[in-house]
C-alpha positions as CSV (number, residue, x, y, z in Angstrom):
1,M,-7.5,-20.2,-39.2
2,G,-11.5,-21.0,-38.5
3,D,-11.1,-21.5,-35.4
4,V,-9.0,-18.0,-34.8
5,N,-11.4,-15.9,-36.4
6,F,-14.7,-17.9,-34.1
7,L,-12.1,-16.9,-30.9
8,Q,-11.1,-13.3,-32.5
9,K,-14.8,-12.7,-32.8
10,A,-15.6,-13.8,-29.0
11,I,-13.5,-11.4,-28.2
12,Q,-14.1,-8.2,-29.8
13,I,-17.6,-9.4,-29.2
14,V,-16.8,-9.3,-24.9
15,Q,-15.0,-6.3,-24.8
16,Q,-17.7,-4.5,-26.2
17,A,-19.6,-6.5,-23.8
18,T,-17.2,-5.1,-21.1
19,E,-17.9,-1.9,-22.5
20,A,-21.4,-1.4,-22.5
21,D,-21.4,-3.0,-19.0
22,N,-19.2,-0.3,-17.8
23,A,-21.6,1.8,-19.1
24,K,-24.1,0.5,-16.3
25,N,-25.8,0.2,-20.6
26,Y,-26.7,-3.5,-18.3
27,A,-29.5,-4.9,-20.8
28,E,-26.6,-4.4,-23.9
29,A,-24.3,-6.2,-22.0
30,H,-26.1,-9.0,-21.4
31,R,-27.0,-9.7,-25.2
32,L,-23.8,-8.7,-26.0
33,Y,-22.3,-11.8,-23.3
34,I,-24.8,-14.2,-24.2
35,L,-23.9,-13.3,-28.0
36,S,-20.0,-13.7,-27.4
37,L,-20.8,-17.0,-25.3
38,D,-22.1,-18.3,-28.7
39,W,-18.8,-17.8,-30.1
40,F,-15.9,-19.2,-27.3
41,T,-18.0,-22.5,-28.0
42,T,-18.0,-22.7,-31.8
43,A,-13.9,-21.8,-31.0
44,L,-14.0,-24.4,-28.3
45,K,-15.1,-27.2,-30.9
46,Y,-12.2,-26.7,-33.3
47,E,-10.1,-25.9,-30.7
48,K,-6.7,-28.3,-30.7
49,S,-4.8,-27.7,-28.1
50,E,-5.5,-28.7,-24.5
51,R,-4.4,-25.3,-23.2
52,S,-6.5,-23.3,-25.1
53,K,-8.9,-25.1,-24.3
54,A,-9.1,-24.7,-21.0
55,T,-8.5,-21.0,-21.3
56,I,-11.9,-21.2,-23.1
57,K,-13.0,-22.5,-20.9
58,A,-12.5,-20.7,-17.9
59,K,-13.3,-18.2,-19.5
60,T,-16.8,-19.1,-20.4
61,M,-17.7,-19.5,-17.5
62,E,-16.3,-15.8,-16.6
63,Y,-18.3,-14.2,-18.5
64,L,-21.9,-17.0,-18.4
65,Q,-21.1,-16.7,-14.5
66,R,-21.6,-12.7,-15.5
67,A,-24.4,-13.3,-17.4
68,E,-26.6,-14.7,-14.9
69,Q,-25.8,-11.9,-12.1
70,L,-26.9,-8.9,-15.4
71,K,-30.3,-11.4,-15.5
72,E,-31.2,-11.4,-11.9
73,Y,-30.2,-7.7,-11.9
74,L,-32.2,-6.7,-15.0
75,E,-35.2,-9.5,-13.4
76,K,-35.2,-7.5,-10.4
77,T,-36.1,-4.1,-11.4
78,K,-37.8,-4.8,-14.8
79,N,-41.1,-4.0,-12.5
80,K,-39.1,-1.1,-10.5
81,K,-40.3,1.9,-10.9
82,P,-36.8,4.8,-11.0
83,V,-36.6,6.8,-8.3
84,A,-35.7,9.6,-10.6
85,A,-38.5,8.8,-13.3
86,M,-41.3,9.1,-10.7
87,S,-40.2,12.3,-9.7
88,G,-40.3,14.0,-13.5
89,S,-36.5,13.7,-14.1
90,S,-35.3,10.6,-17.0
91,A,-32.7,7.2,-15.7
92,K,-31.5,5.4,-17.7
93,P,-33.5,1.4,-17.2
94,G,-31.5,-1.2,-14.9
95,A,-29.5,2.1,-13.4
96,P,-29.6,2.1,-10.2
97,T,-32.0,4.5,-7.7
98,T,-29.9,6.7,-5.5
99,K,-30.6,8.3,-2.3
100,K,-31.1,11.8,-1.4
101,N,-27.8,12.6,0.3
102,G,-26.1,11.0,-3.0
103,D,-25.1,7.5,-1.7
104,V,-26.6,4.6,-3.7
105,D,-29.5,2.5,-2.6
106,D,-27.7,-0.7,-1.7
107,E,-30.9,-2.5,-2.5
108,D,-31.1,-1.1,-6.2
109,M,-27.3,-1.2,-6.8
110,D,-25.7,-3.8,-9.1
111,P,-24.9,-6.4,-7.7
112,E,-21.3,-6.6,-8.7
113,D,-21.3,-2.9,-8.1
114,K,-22.6,-3.7,-4.4
115,K,-19.5,-6.0,-4.1
116,R,-16.6,-3.7,-5.5
117,N,-18.1,-1.4,-2.9
118,E,-17.9,-3.7,0.1
119,S,-14.4,-4.3,-1.1
120,L,-13.2,-0.2,-1.4
121,T,-14.9,-0.1,1.8
122,G,-12.1,-2.2,3.4
123,S,-9.2,-0.4,2.3
124,I,-10.8,2.5,4.0
125,L,-8.6,3.3,7.1
126,T,-10.9,3.0,10.5
127,E,-8.9,2.6,13.3
128,K,-6.2,5.2,13.0
129,P,-2.2,3.5,12.8
130,N,-0.9,5.7,15.6
131,V,2.3,7.2,14.0
132,K,3.7,10.7,14.7
133,W,5.5,13.4,12.4
134,D,8.0,13.1,15.4
135,D,8.3,9.0,15.0
136,V,9.4,9.9,11.5
137,A,12.9,10.5,11.7
138,G,14.8,12.7,9.5
139,L,13.1,14.1,6.3
140,H,12.4,17.5,8.1
141,Q,11.5,19.1,4.0
142,A,8.9,15.3,3.0
143,K,7.3,15.9,5.9
144,E,6.6,20.2,5.3
145,Y,5.3,18.8,1.7
146,L,2.7,16.6,3.4
147,K,1.5,18.7,5.6
148,E,0.9,21.8,3.2
149,A,-0.6,19.4,0.7
150,V,-3.1,17.3,3.7
151,I,-3.0,19.2,6.8
152,F,-4.0,22.7,6.0
153,P,-5.5,22.1,3.3
154,I,-8.2,20.8,6.0
155,K,-7.3,22.8,8.9
156,F,-7.3,26.3,7.2
157,P,-9.8,26.5,4.4
158,Q,-9.7,29.9,3.8
159,M,-6.1,29.4,3.1
160,F,-7.0,27.8,-0.2
161,T,-8.8,30.1,-2.7
162,G,-8.6,31.7,-5.6
163,K,-5.6,31.2,-7.7
164,R,-3.7,29.1,-4.5
165,K,-5.0,24.6,-4.6
166,P,-3.8,21.9,-2.9
167,W,-1.6,19.2,-4.9
168,K,-4.0,17.0,-5.8
169,G,-0.7,14.5,-6.8
170,I,2.1,13.3,-4.2
171,L,4.6,11.0,-5.1
172,L,7.3,9.6,-2.6
173,Y,9.9,7.9,-3.9
174,G,13.4,6.4,-3.7
175,P,15.0,3.5,-2.1
176,P,13.6,0.2,-0.7
177,G,13.0,0.4,3.3
178,T,13.5,4.5,3.5
179,G,10.0,5.5,4.8
180,K,7.7,6.3,1.9
181,S,5.0,4.2,3.9
182,Y,5.7,4.9,7.3
183,L,5.3,8.6,6.3
184,A,2.0,7.9,5.0
185,K,1.5,5.8,8.0
186,A,2.4,9.2,9.8
187,V,-1.0,11.7,7.5
188,A,-3.5,8.8,8.4
189,T,-2.5,9.6,12.2
190,E,-2.7,13.3,11.7
191,I,-5.8,13.9,9.5
192,S,-9.0,13.4,10.1
193,S,-10.1,13.3,6.2
194,T,-11.2,9.6,5.1
195,F,-7.7,7.5,4.2
196,F,-7.7,4.9,1.8
197,S,-4.6,2.6,0.9
198,I,-4.4,0.3,-1.7
199,S,-2.8,-2.1,-2.9
200,P,-2.3,-3.5,-6.3
201,S,-3.9,-6.3,-5.3
202,D,-7.0,-4.2,-4.0
203,I,-7.2,-3.7,-8.0
204,V,-5.7,-6.3,-10.5
205,T,-9.5,-8.4,-11.1
206,K,-9.8,-11.8,-13.0
207,W,-12.3,-10.6,-14.7
208,L,-13.0,-8.7,-17.9
209,G,-13.4,-4.8,-17.5
210,D,-13.4,-4.8,-13.9
211,S,-10.2,-3.4,-12.7
212,E,-10.7,-0.2,-14.3
213,K,-14.8,-0.4,-12.2
214,L,-13.0,-0.4,-9.6
215,V,-10.6,2.5,-10.1
216,K,-13.9,4.5,-11.5
217,Q,-15.7,3.5,-8.0
218,L,-12.0,3.6,-5.9
219,F,-12.3,8.4,-6.5
220,E,-16.1,8.5,-6.9
221,M,-16.2,6.7,-3.1
222,A,-13.3,9.7,-2.6
223,R,-15.3,12.3,-4.1
224,E,-18.3,11.7,-2.1
225,K,-16.5,11.6,1.3
226,K,-14.9,14.7,0.3
227,N,-11.1,15.7,1.7
228,S,-9.9,12.5,1.2
229,V,-6.3,10.4,0.2
230,I,-5.7,7.9,-1.3
231,F,-2.5,6.6,-0.4
232,I,-1.7,3.7,-3.7
233,D,1.7,1.9,-2.9
234,E,4.0,0.5,-5.2
235,I,1.9,2.4,-8.4
236,D,4.3,1.1,-10.4
237,S,2.7,-2.1,-10.7
238,L,-0.1,-0.8,-11.6
239,C,0.9,2.4,-13.6
240,S,4.0,1.7,-15.1
241,T,5.1,2.8,-18.7
242,R,2.4,1.6,-21.8
243,N,4.7,-0.5,-25.0
244,D,2.7,-2.8,-27.1
245,S,3.4,-6.3,-25.1
246,E,1.7,-5.1,-21.8
247,S,-2.4,-6.5,-22.0
248,E,-5.5,-5.3,-22.7
249,S,-6.2,-5.3,-19.3
250,A,-3.2,-3.2,-18.3
251,R,-3.7,-0.8,-20.1
252,R,-7.3,0.0,-19.3
253,I,-6.1,0.5,-15.3
254,K,-3.8,2.7,-16.5
255,T,-6.4,4.9,-18.2
256,E,-8.7,4.8,-15.4
257,F,-6.2,6.5,-13.6
258,L,-5.6,9.0,-16.0
259,I,-9.2,9.5,-16.3
260,Q,-9.8,10.0,-13.0
261,M,-6.8,11.4,-11.7
262,N,-7.0,14.9,-14.4
263,G,-9.5,14.1,-17.1
264,V,-12.0,15.9,-18.7
265,G,-15.0,16.7,-16.5
266,T,-13.8,15.1,-13.6
267,D,-13.7,16.9,-10.3
268,S,-10.6,16.1,-7.5
269,D,-11.3,18.6,-5.2
270,G,-10.7,17.6,-1.6
271,I,-8.9,14.5,-3.1
272,L,-5.4,13.8,-2.9
273,V,-3.4,11.4,-4.8
274,L,-0.8,10.0,-2.1
275,A,1.5,7.2,-3.8
276,A,4.9,5.6,-3.3
277,T,7.3,3.4,-5.3
278,N,10.7,2.4,-5.7
279,I,11.9,2.3,-9.1
280,P,9.7,6.3,-10.7
281,W,11.3,5.7,-13.8
282,G,9.4,2.4,-14.5
283,L,6.3,5.1,-14.2
284,D,4.7,6.3,-17.4
285,L,5.6,9.4,-18.9
286,A,1.2,10.2,-18.5
287,I,1.3,9.1,-14.9
288,R,3.9,11.5,-14.0
289,R,3.3,13.8,-15.1
290,R,0.1,14.0,-12.9
291,F,1.9,13.6,-9.4
292,E,2.0,17.5,-8.6
293,K,5.5,17.4,-6.5
294,R,7.8,13.9,-6.7
295,I,10.2,14.4,-3.7
296,Y,12.6,11.9,-3.3
297,I,12.7,10.5,-0.4
298,P,17.0,9.6,0.8
299,L,18.9,7.0,2.6
300,P,19.3,8.7,6.4
301,D,21.6,10.8,7.3
302,P,24.1,9.8,10.1
303,Q,21.9,12.1,13.2
304,A,18.5,10.3,12.0
305,R,19.9,7.3,11.7
306,S,21.2,7.4,15.7
307,K,17.0,8.4,16.1
308,M,16.9,5.4,14.6
309,F,18.7,3.2,16.6
310,Q,16.7,4.6,19.6
311,I,13.4,4.8,18.3
312,H,13.8,0.2,17.1
313,I,16.2,-0.4,20.3
314,G,13.0,1.6,22.5
315,A,12.8,0.8,26.1
316,T,14.5,-3.1,25.6
317,P,17.4,-2.8,28.8
318,N,20.2,-1.5,27.4
319,S,23.6,0.6,28.3
320,L,24.4,2.2,25.3
321,S,24.8,6.6,26.1
322,P,23.5,9.0,23.7
323,G,27.9,9.0,22.7
324,D,27.2,5.3,21.6
325,Y,23.9,6.4,19.5
326,K,25.8,8.8,17.9
327,R,28.4,6.7,16.8
328,L,26.0,4.3,15.0
329,G,24.5,6.6,13.2
330,E,27.7,7.7,12.2
331,M,28.6,4.4,11.9
332,T,26.0,2.7,9.6
333,E,26.4,4.8,6.1
334,G,24.4,3.4,3.2
335,Y,21.9,1.7,5.9
336,S,18.7,2.5,5.0
337,G,15.5,2.5,7.7
338,S,14.8,-1.0,7.0
339,D,18.4,-1.7,7.0
340,I,18.8,-0.4,10.2
341,E,15.7,-1.8,12.1
342,S,16.9,-5.3,11.2
343,V,20.5,-4.9,12.7
344,C,18.3,-3.8,16.4
345,K,16.4,-6.9,15.6
346,D,19.7,-8.9,15.9
347,A,21.5,-6.5,18.0
348,I,18.2,-6.5,20.8
349,F,18.9,-11.1,20.7
350,Q,22.5,-10.5,21.0
351,P,21.8,-11.1,25.2
352,I,19.7,-13.8,24.7
353,R,22.2,-15.9,22.4
354,T,25.2,-14.8,25.8
355,V,22.6,-16.9,27.6
356,Q,21.8,-19.6,25.8
357,S,25.6,-20.3,24.8
358,A,26.7,-19.3,28.2
359,T,28.7,-23.0,30.7
360,H,29.0,-20.5,33.9
361,F,26.1,-18.2,35.4
362,K,26.5,-15.9,38.6
363,E,24.2,-14.9,41.2
364,V,23.1,-11.5,41.9
365,R,20.9,-9.1,43.4
366,M,18.7,-6.4,41.1
367,P,15.6,-4.9,40.5
368,D,12.3,-7.0,40.5
369,R,11.7,-7.2,36.6
370,D,8.2,-6.5,37.7
371,D,8.4,-3.7,40.3
372,P,12.1,-2.0,40.1
373,N,11.3,-0.9,44.3
374,V,11.7,-4.5,44.8
375,M,14.7,-5.7,45.0
376,T,15.2,-9.9,42.9
377,E,18.3,-13.0,43.3
378,Y,19.1,-13.9,39.5
379,F,21.3,-15.4,37.4
380,V,23.1,-13.7,35.1
381,P,26.2,-14.9,32.5
382,C,29.3,-14.5,33.3
383,S,33.3,-16.2,32.6
384,P,34.5,-19.0,33.4
385,G,37.5,-16.9,35.7
386,D,34.5,-14.9,38.1
387,P,34.6,-16.2,41.5
388,M,31.4,-15.3,41.9
389,G,30.6,-18.4,39.0
390,Q,28.9,-21.1,39.4
391,E,29.6,-24.2,36.4
392,L,25.9,-24.1,34.6
393,T,23.3,-23.5,32.1
394,C,20.6,-21.8,31.6
395,M,18.9,-24.7,31.3
396,D,19.9,-26.0,34.8
397,I,18.5,-22.8,36.6
398,E,14.2,-22.3,37.5
399,P,13.1,-20.2,33.8
400,S,12.7,-17.1,36.0
401,K,15.1,-16.5,37.8
402,V,17.5,-16.2,34.8
403,K,18.5,-12.6,33.7
404,E,20.1,-11.2,30.0
405,P,22.3,-8.8,30.1
406,P,21.1,-5.2,28.3
407,I,22.4,-4.3,24.6
408,S,25.8,-3.0,24.2
409,L,27.3,-1.2,22.0
410,N,29.1,-4.5,21.7
411,D,26.2,-6.6,20.7
412,C,25.1,-3.7,17.8
413,L,28.5,-4.0,16.5
414,K,28.7,-7.3,15.8
415,S,25.1,-6.6,14.3
416,A,25.6,-4.3,12.5
417,R,28.3,-6.4,11.0
418,T,26.5,-8.7,10.3
419,V,23.8,-6.9,8.3
420,K,24.9,-5.4,5.3
421,P,23.2,-2.3,3.5
422,S,20.9,-3.1,1.2
423,V,20.9,-0.3,-1.6
424,S,23.9,-0.1,-3.7
425,S,26.3,2.8,-5.2
426,K,24.8,2.3,-7.9
427,D,21.2,2.2,-7.2
428,L,21.9,5.6,-5.6
429,E,22.5,7.1,-9.0
430,K,20.1,6.3,-10.2
431,Y,18.3,8.1,-8.0
432,I,19.7,11.6,-8.4
433,E,19.7,11.5,-11.6
434,F,16.0,10.9,-11.4
435,T,16.0,13.8,-9.1
436,R,17.7,16.4,-10.9
437,D,15.5,16.1,-14.6
438,Y,12.3,15.5,-12.2
439,G,12.2,15.9,-8.7
440,Q,12.8,17.1,-5.7
441,D,14.9,17.0,-2.5
442,G,12.7,15.1,0.3
443,V,15.3,15.6,3.3
């Protein structure tokens, strides 16, 4: 049992080290990291399992690297007089100095903090996704909620005074492929404020204590920039229900999210946390409470499905009429937006398959593909019985002279029979039940 005690002692000390590290008490953190390394080394000496030895060695190298970084930082700032101290105010030893505008001076910033800042800066959208509200088919109520929470407080701040405060947290939930992330892109396009697009990989790291630091710095950056939107996709992978079997790191991430979103002493004015999930019932109860608006993004209705077919077929040459689009929308009950996109992608390739499998072509005079005002001779697929048909394959014709037929209704119907809905009625029942208990309808 001696080796187990050594390992437990090492873990206990390294947890104290990360807590001191999080509190920016770098001198104490460095001392504790070094102390933990002695215990890890002793535990390694008595460990018999090769697998455990490999794990202990890997952890030892991680904490050694962090200790070296802190040592370098402490030596660098040892003889440097903090700016705050010169102005007569108190400052913690080793704490980074700040400029007048509140930004941390990069030269004095802890190397790890600087690295995390750079990582999070990469999550800020610098180019608009160019997705307009009108590009999102249906979901009128969801769009109104988002305009109310994001657009109005920025454009009409005079309306949000006294007890009328903007929403601080909005959760978009529903089956996969219904447009939750697409709505977030529309928000990013429409607003002029800072938009952070965060995925679990931006937050979760292998370093003990680093993930919760990233969460804290994310919100600190959002507060500095003001009028910020933090979009977290697949939030269930970060903030699932807490249980006894989860890791200490996962529990700390959730705790930090709770504190930053609505904790004592935190200022969340001007920050909207927008999140999306396919499994809202898997969210931690306290996290779910932080989202004041929980909007159900359901499967599209027939009208929305018809518009989706028009959007995804786009300008690709086709012979579809408004009545055809309406028919396609009515016959695809149960299809999600991504399912319809898959149908359209398949339908767009149907003319290519026709050209590839054709055994006869005929020469037809039609508008040039580059200049519609000019008439050009093209070879198009035809049936073997066509009097103008020639027994040829596409490989026998000059490539630039081959013309594929336009997408037809039959092409779309054929693809719809091939691509099946990805959401079952049993899955939908769970979303409806959750909406009845906790959510709002976003139709």
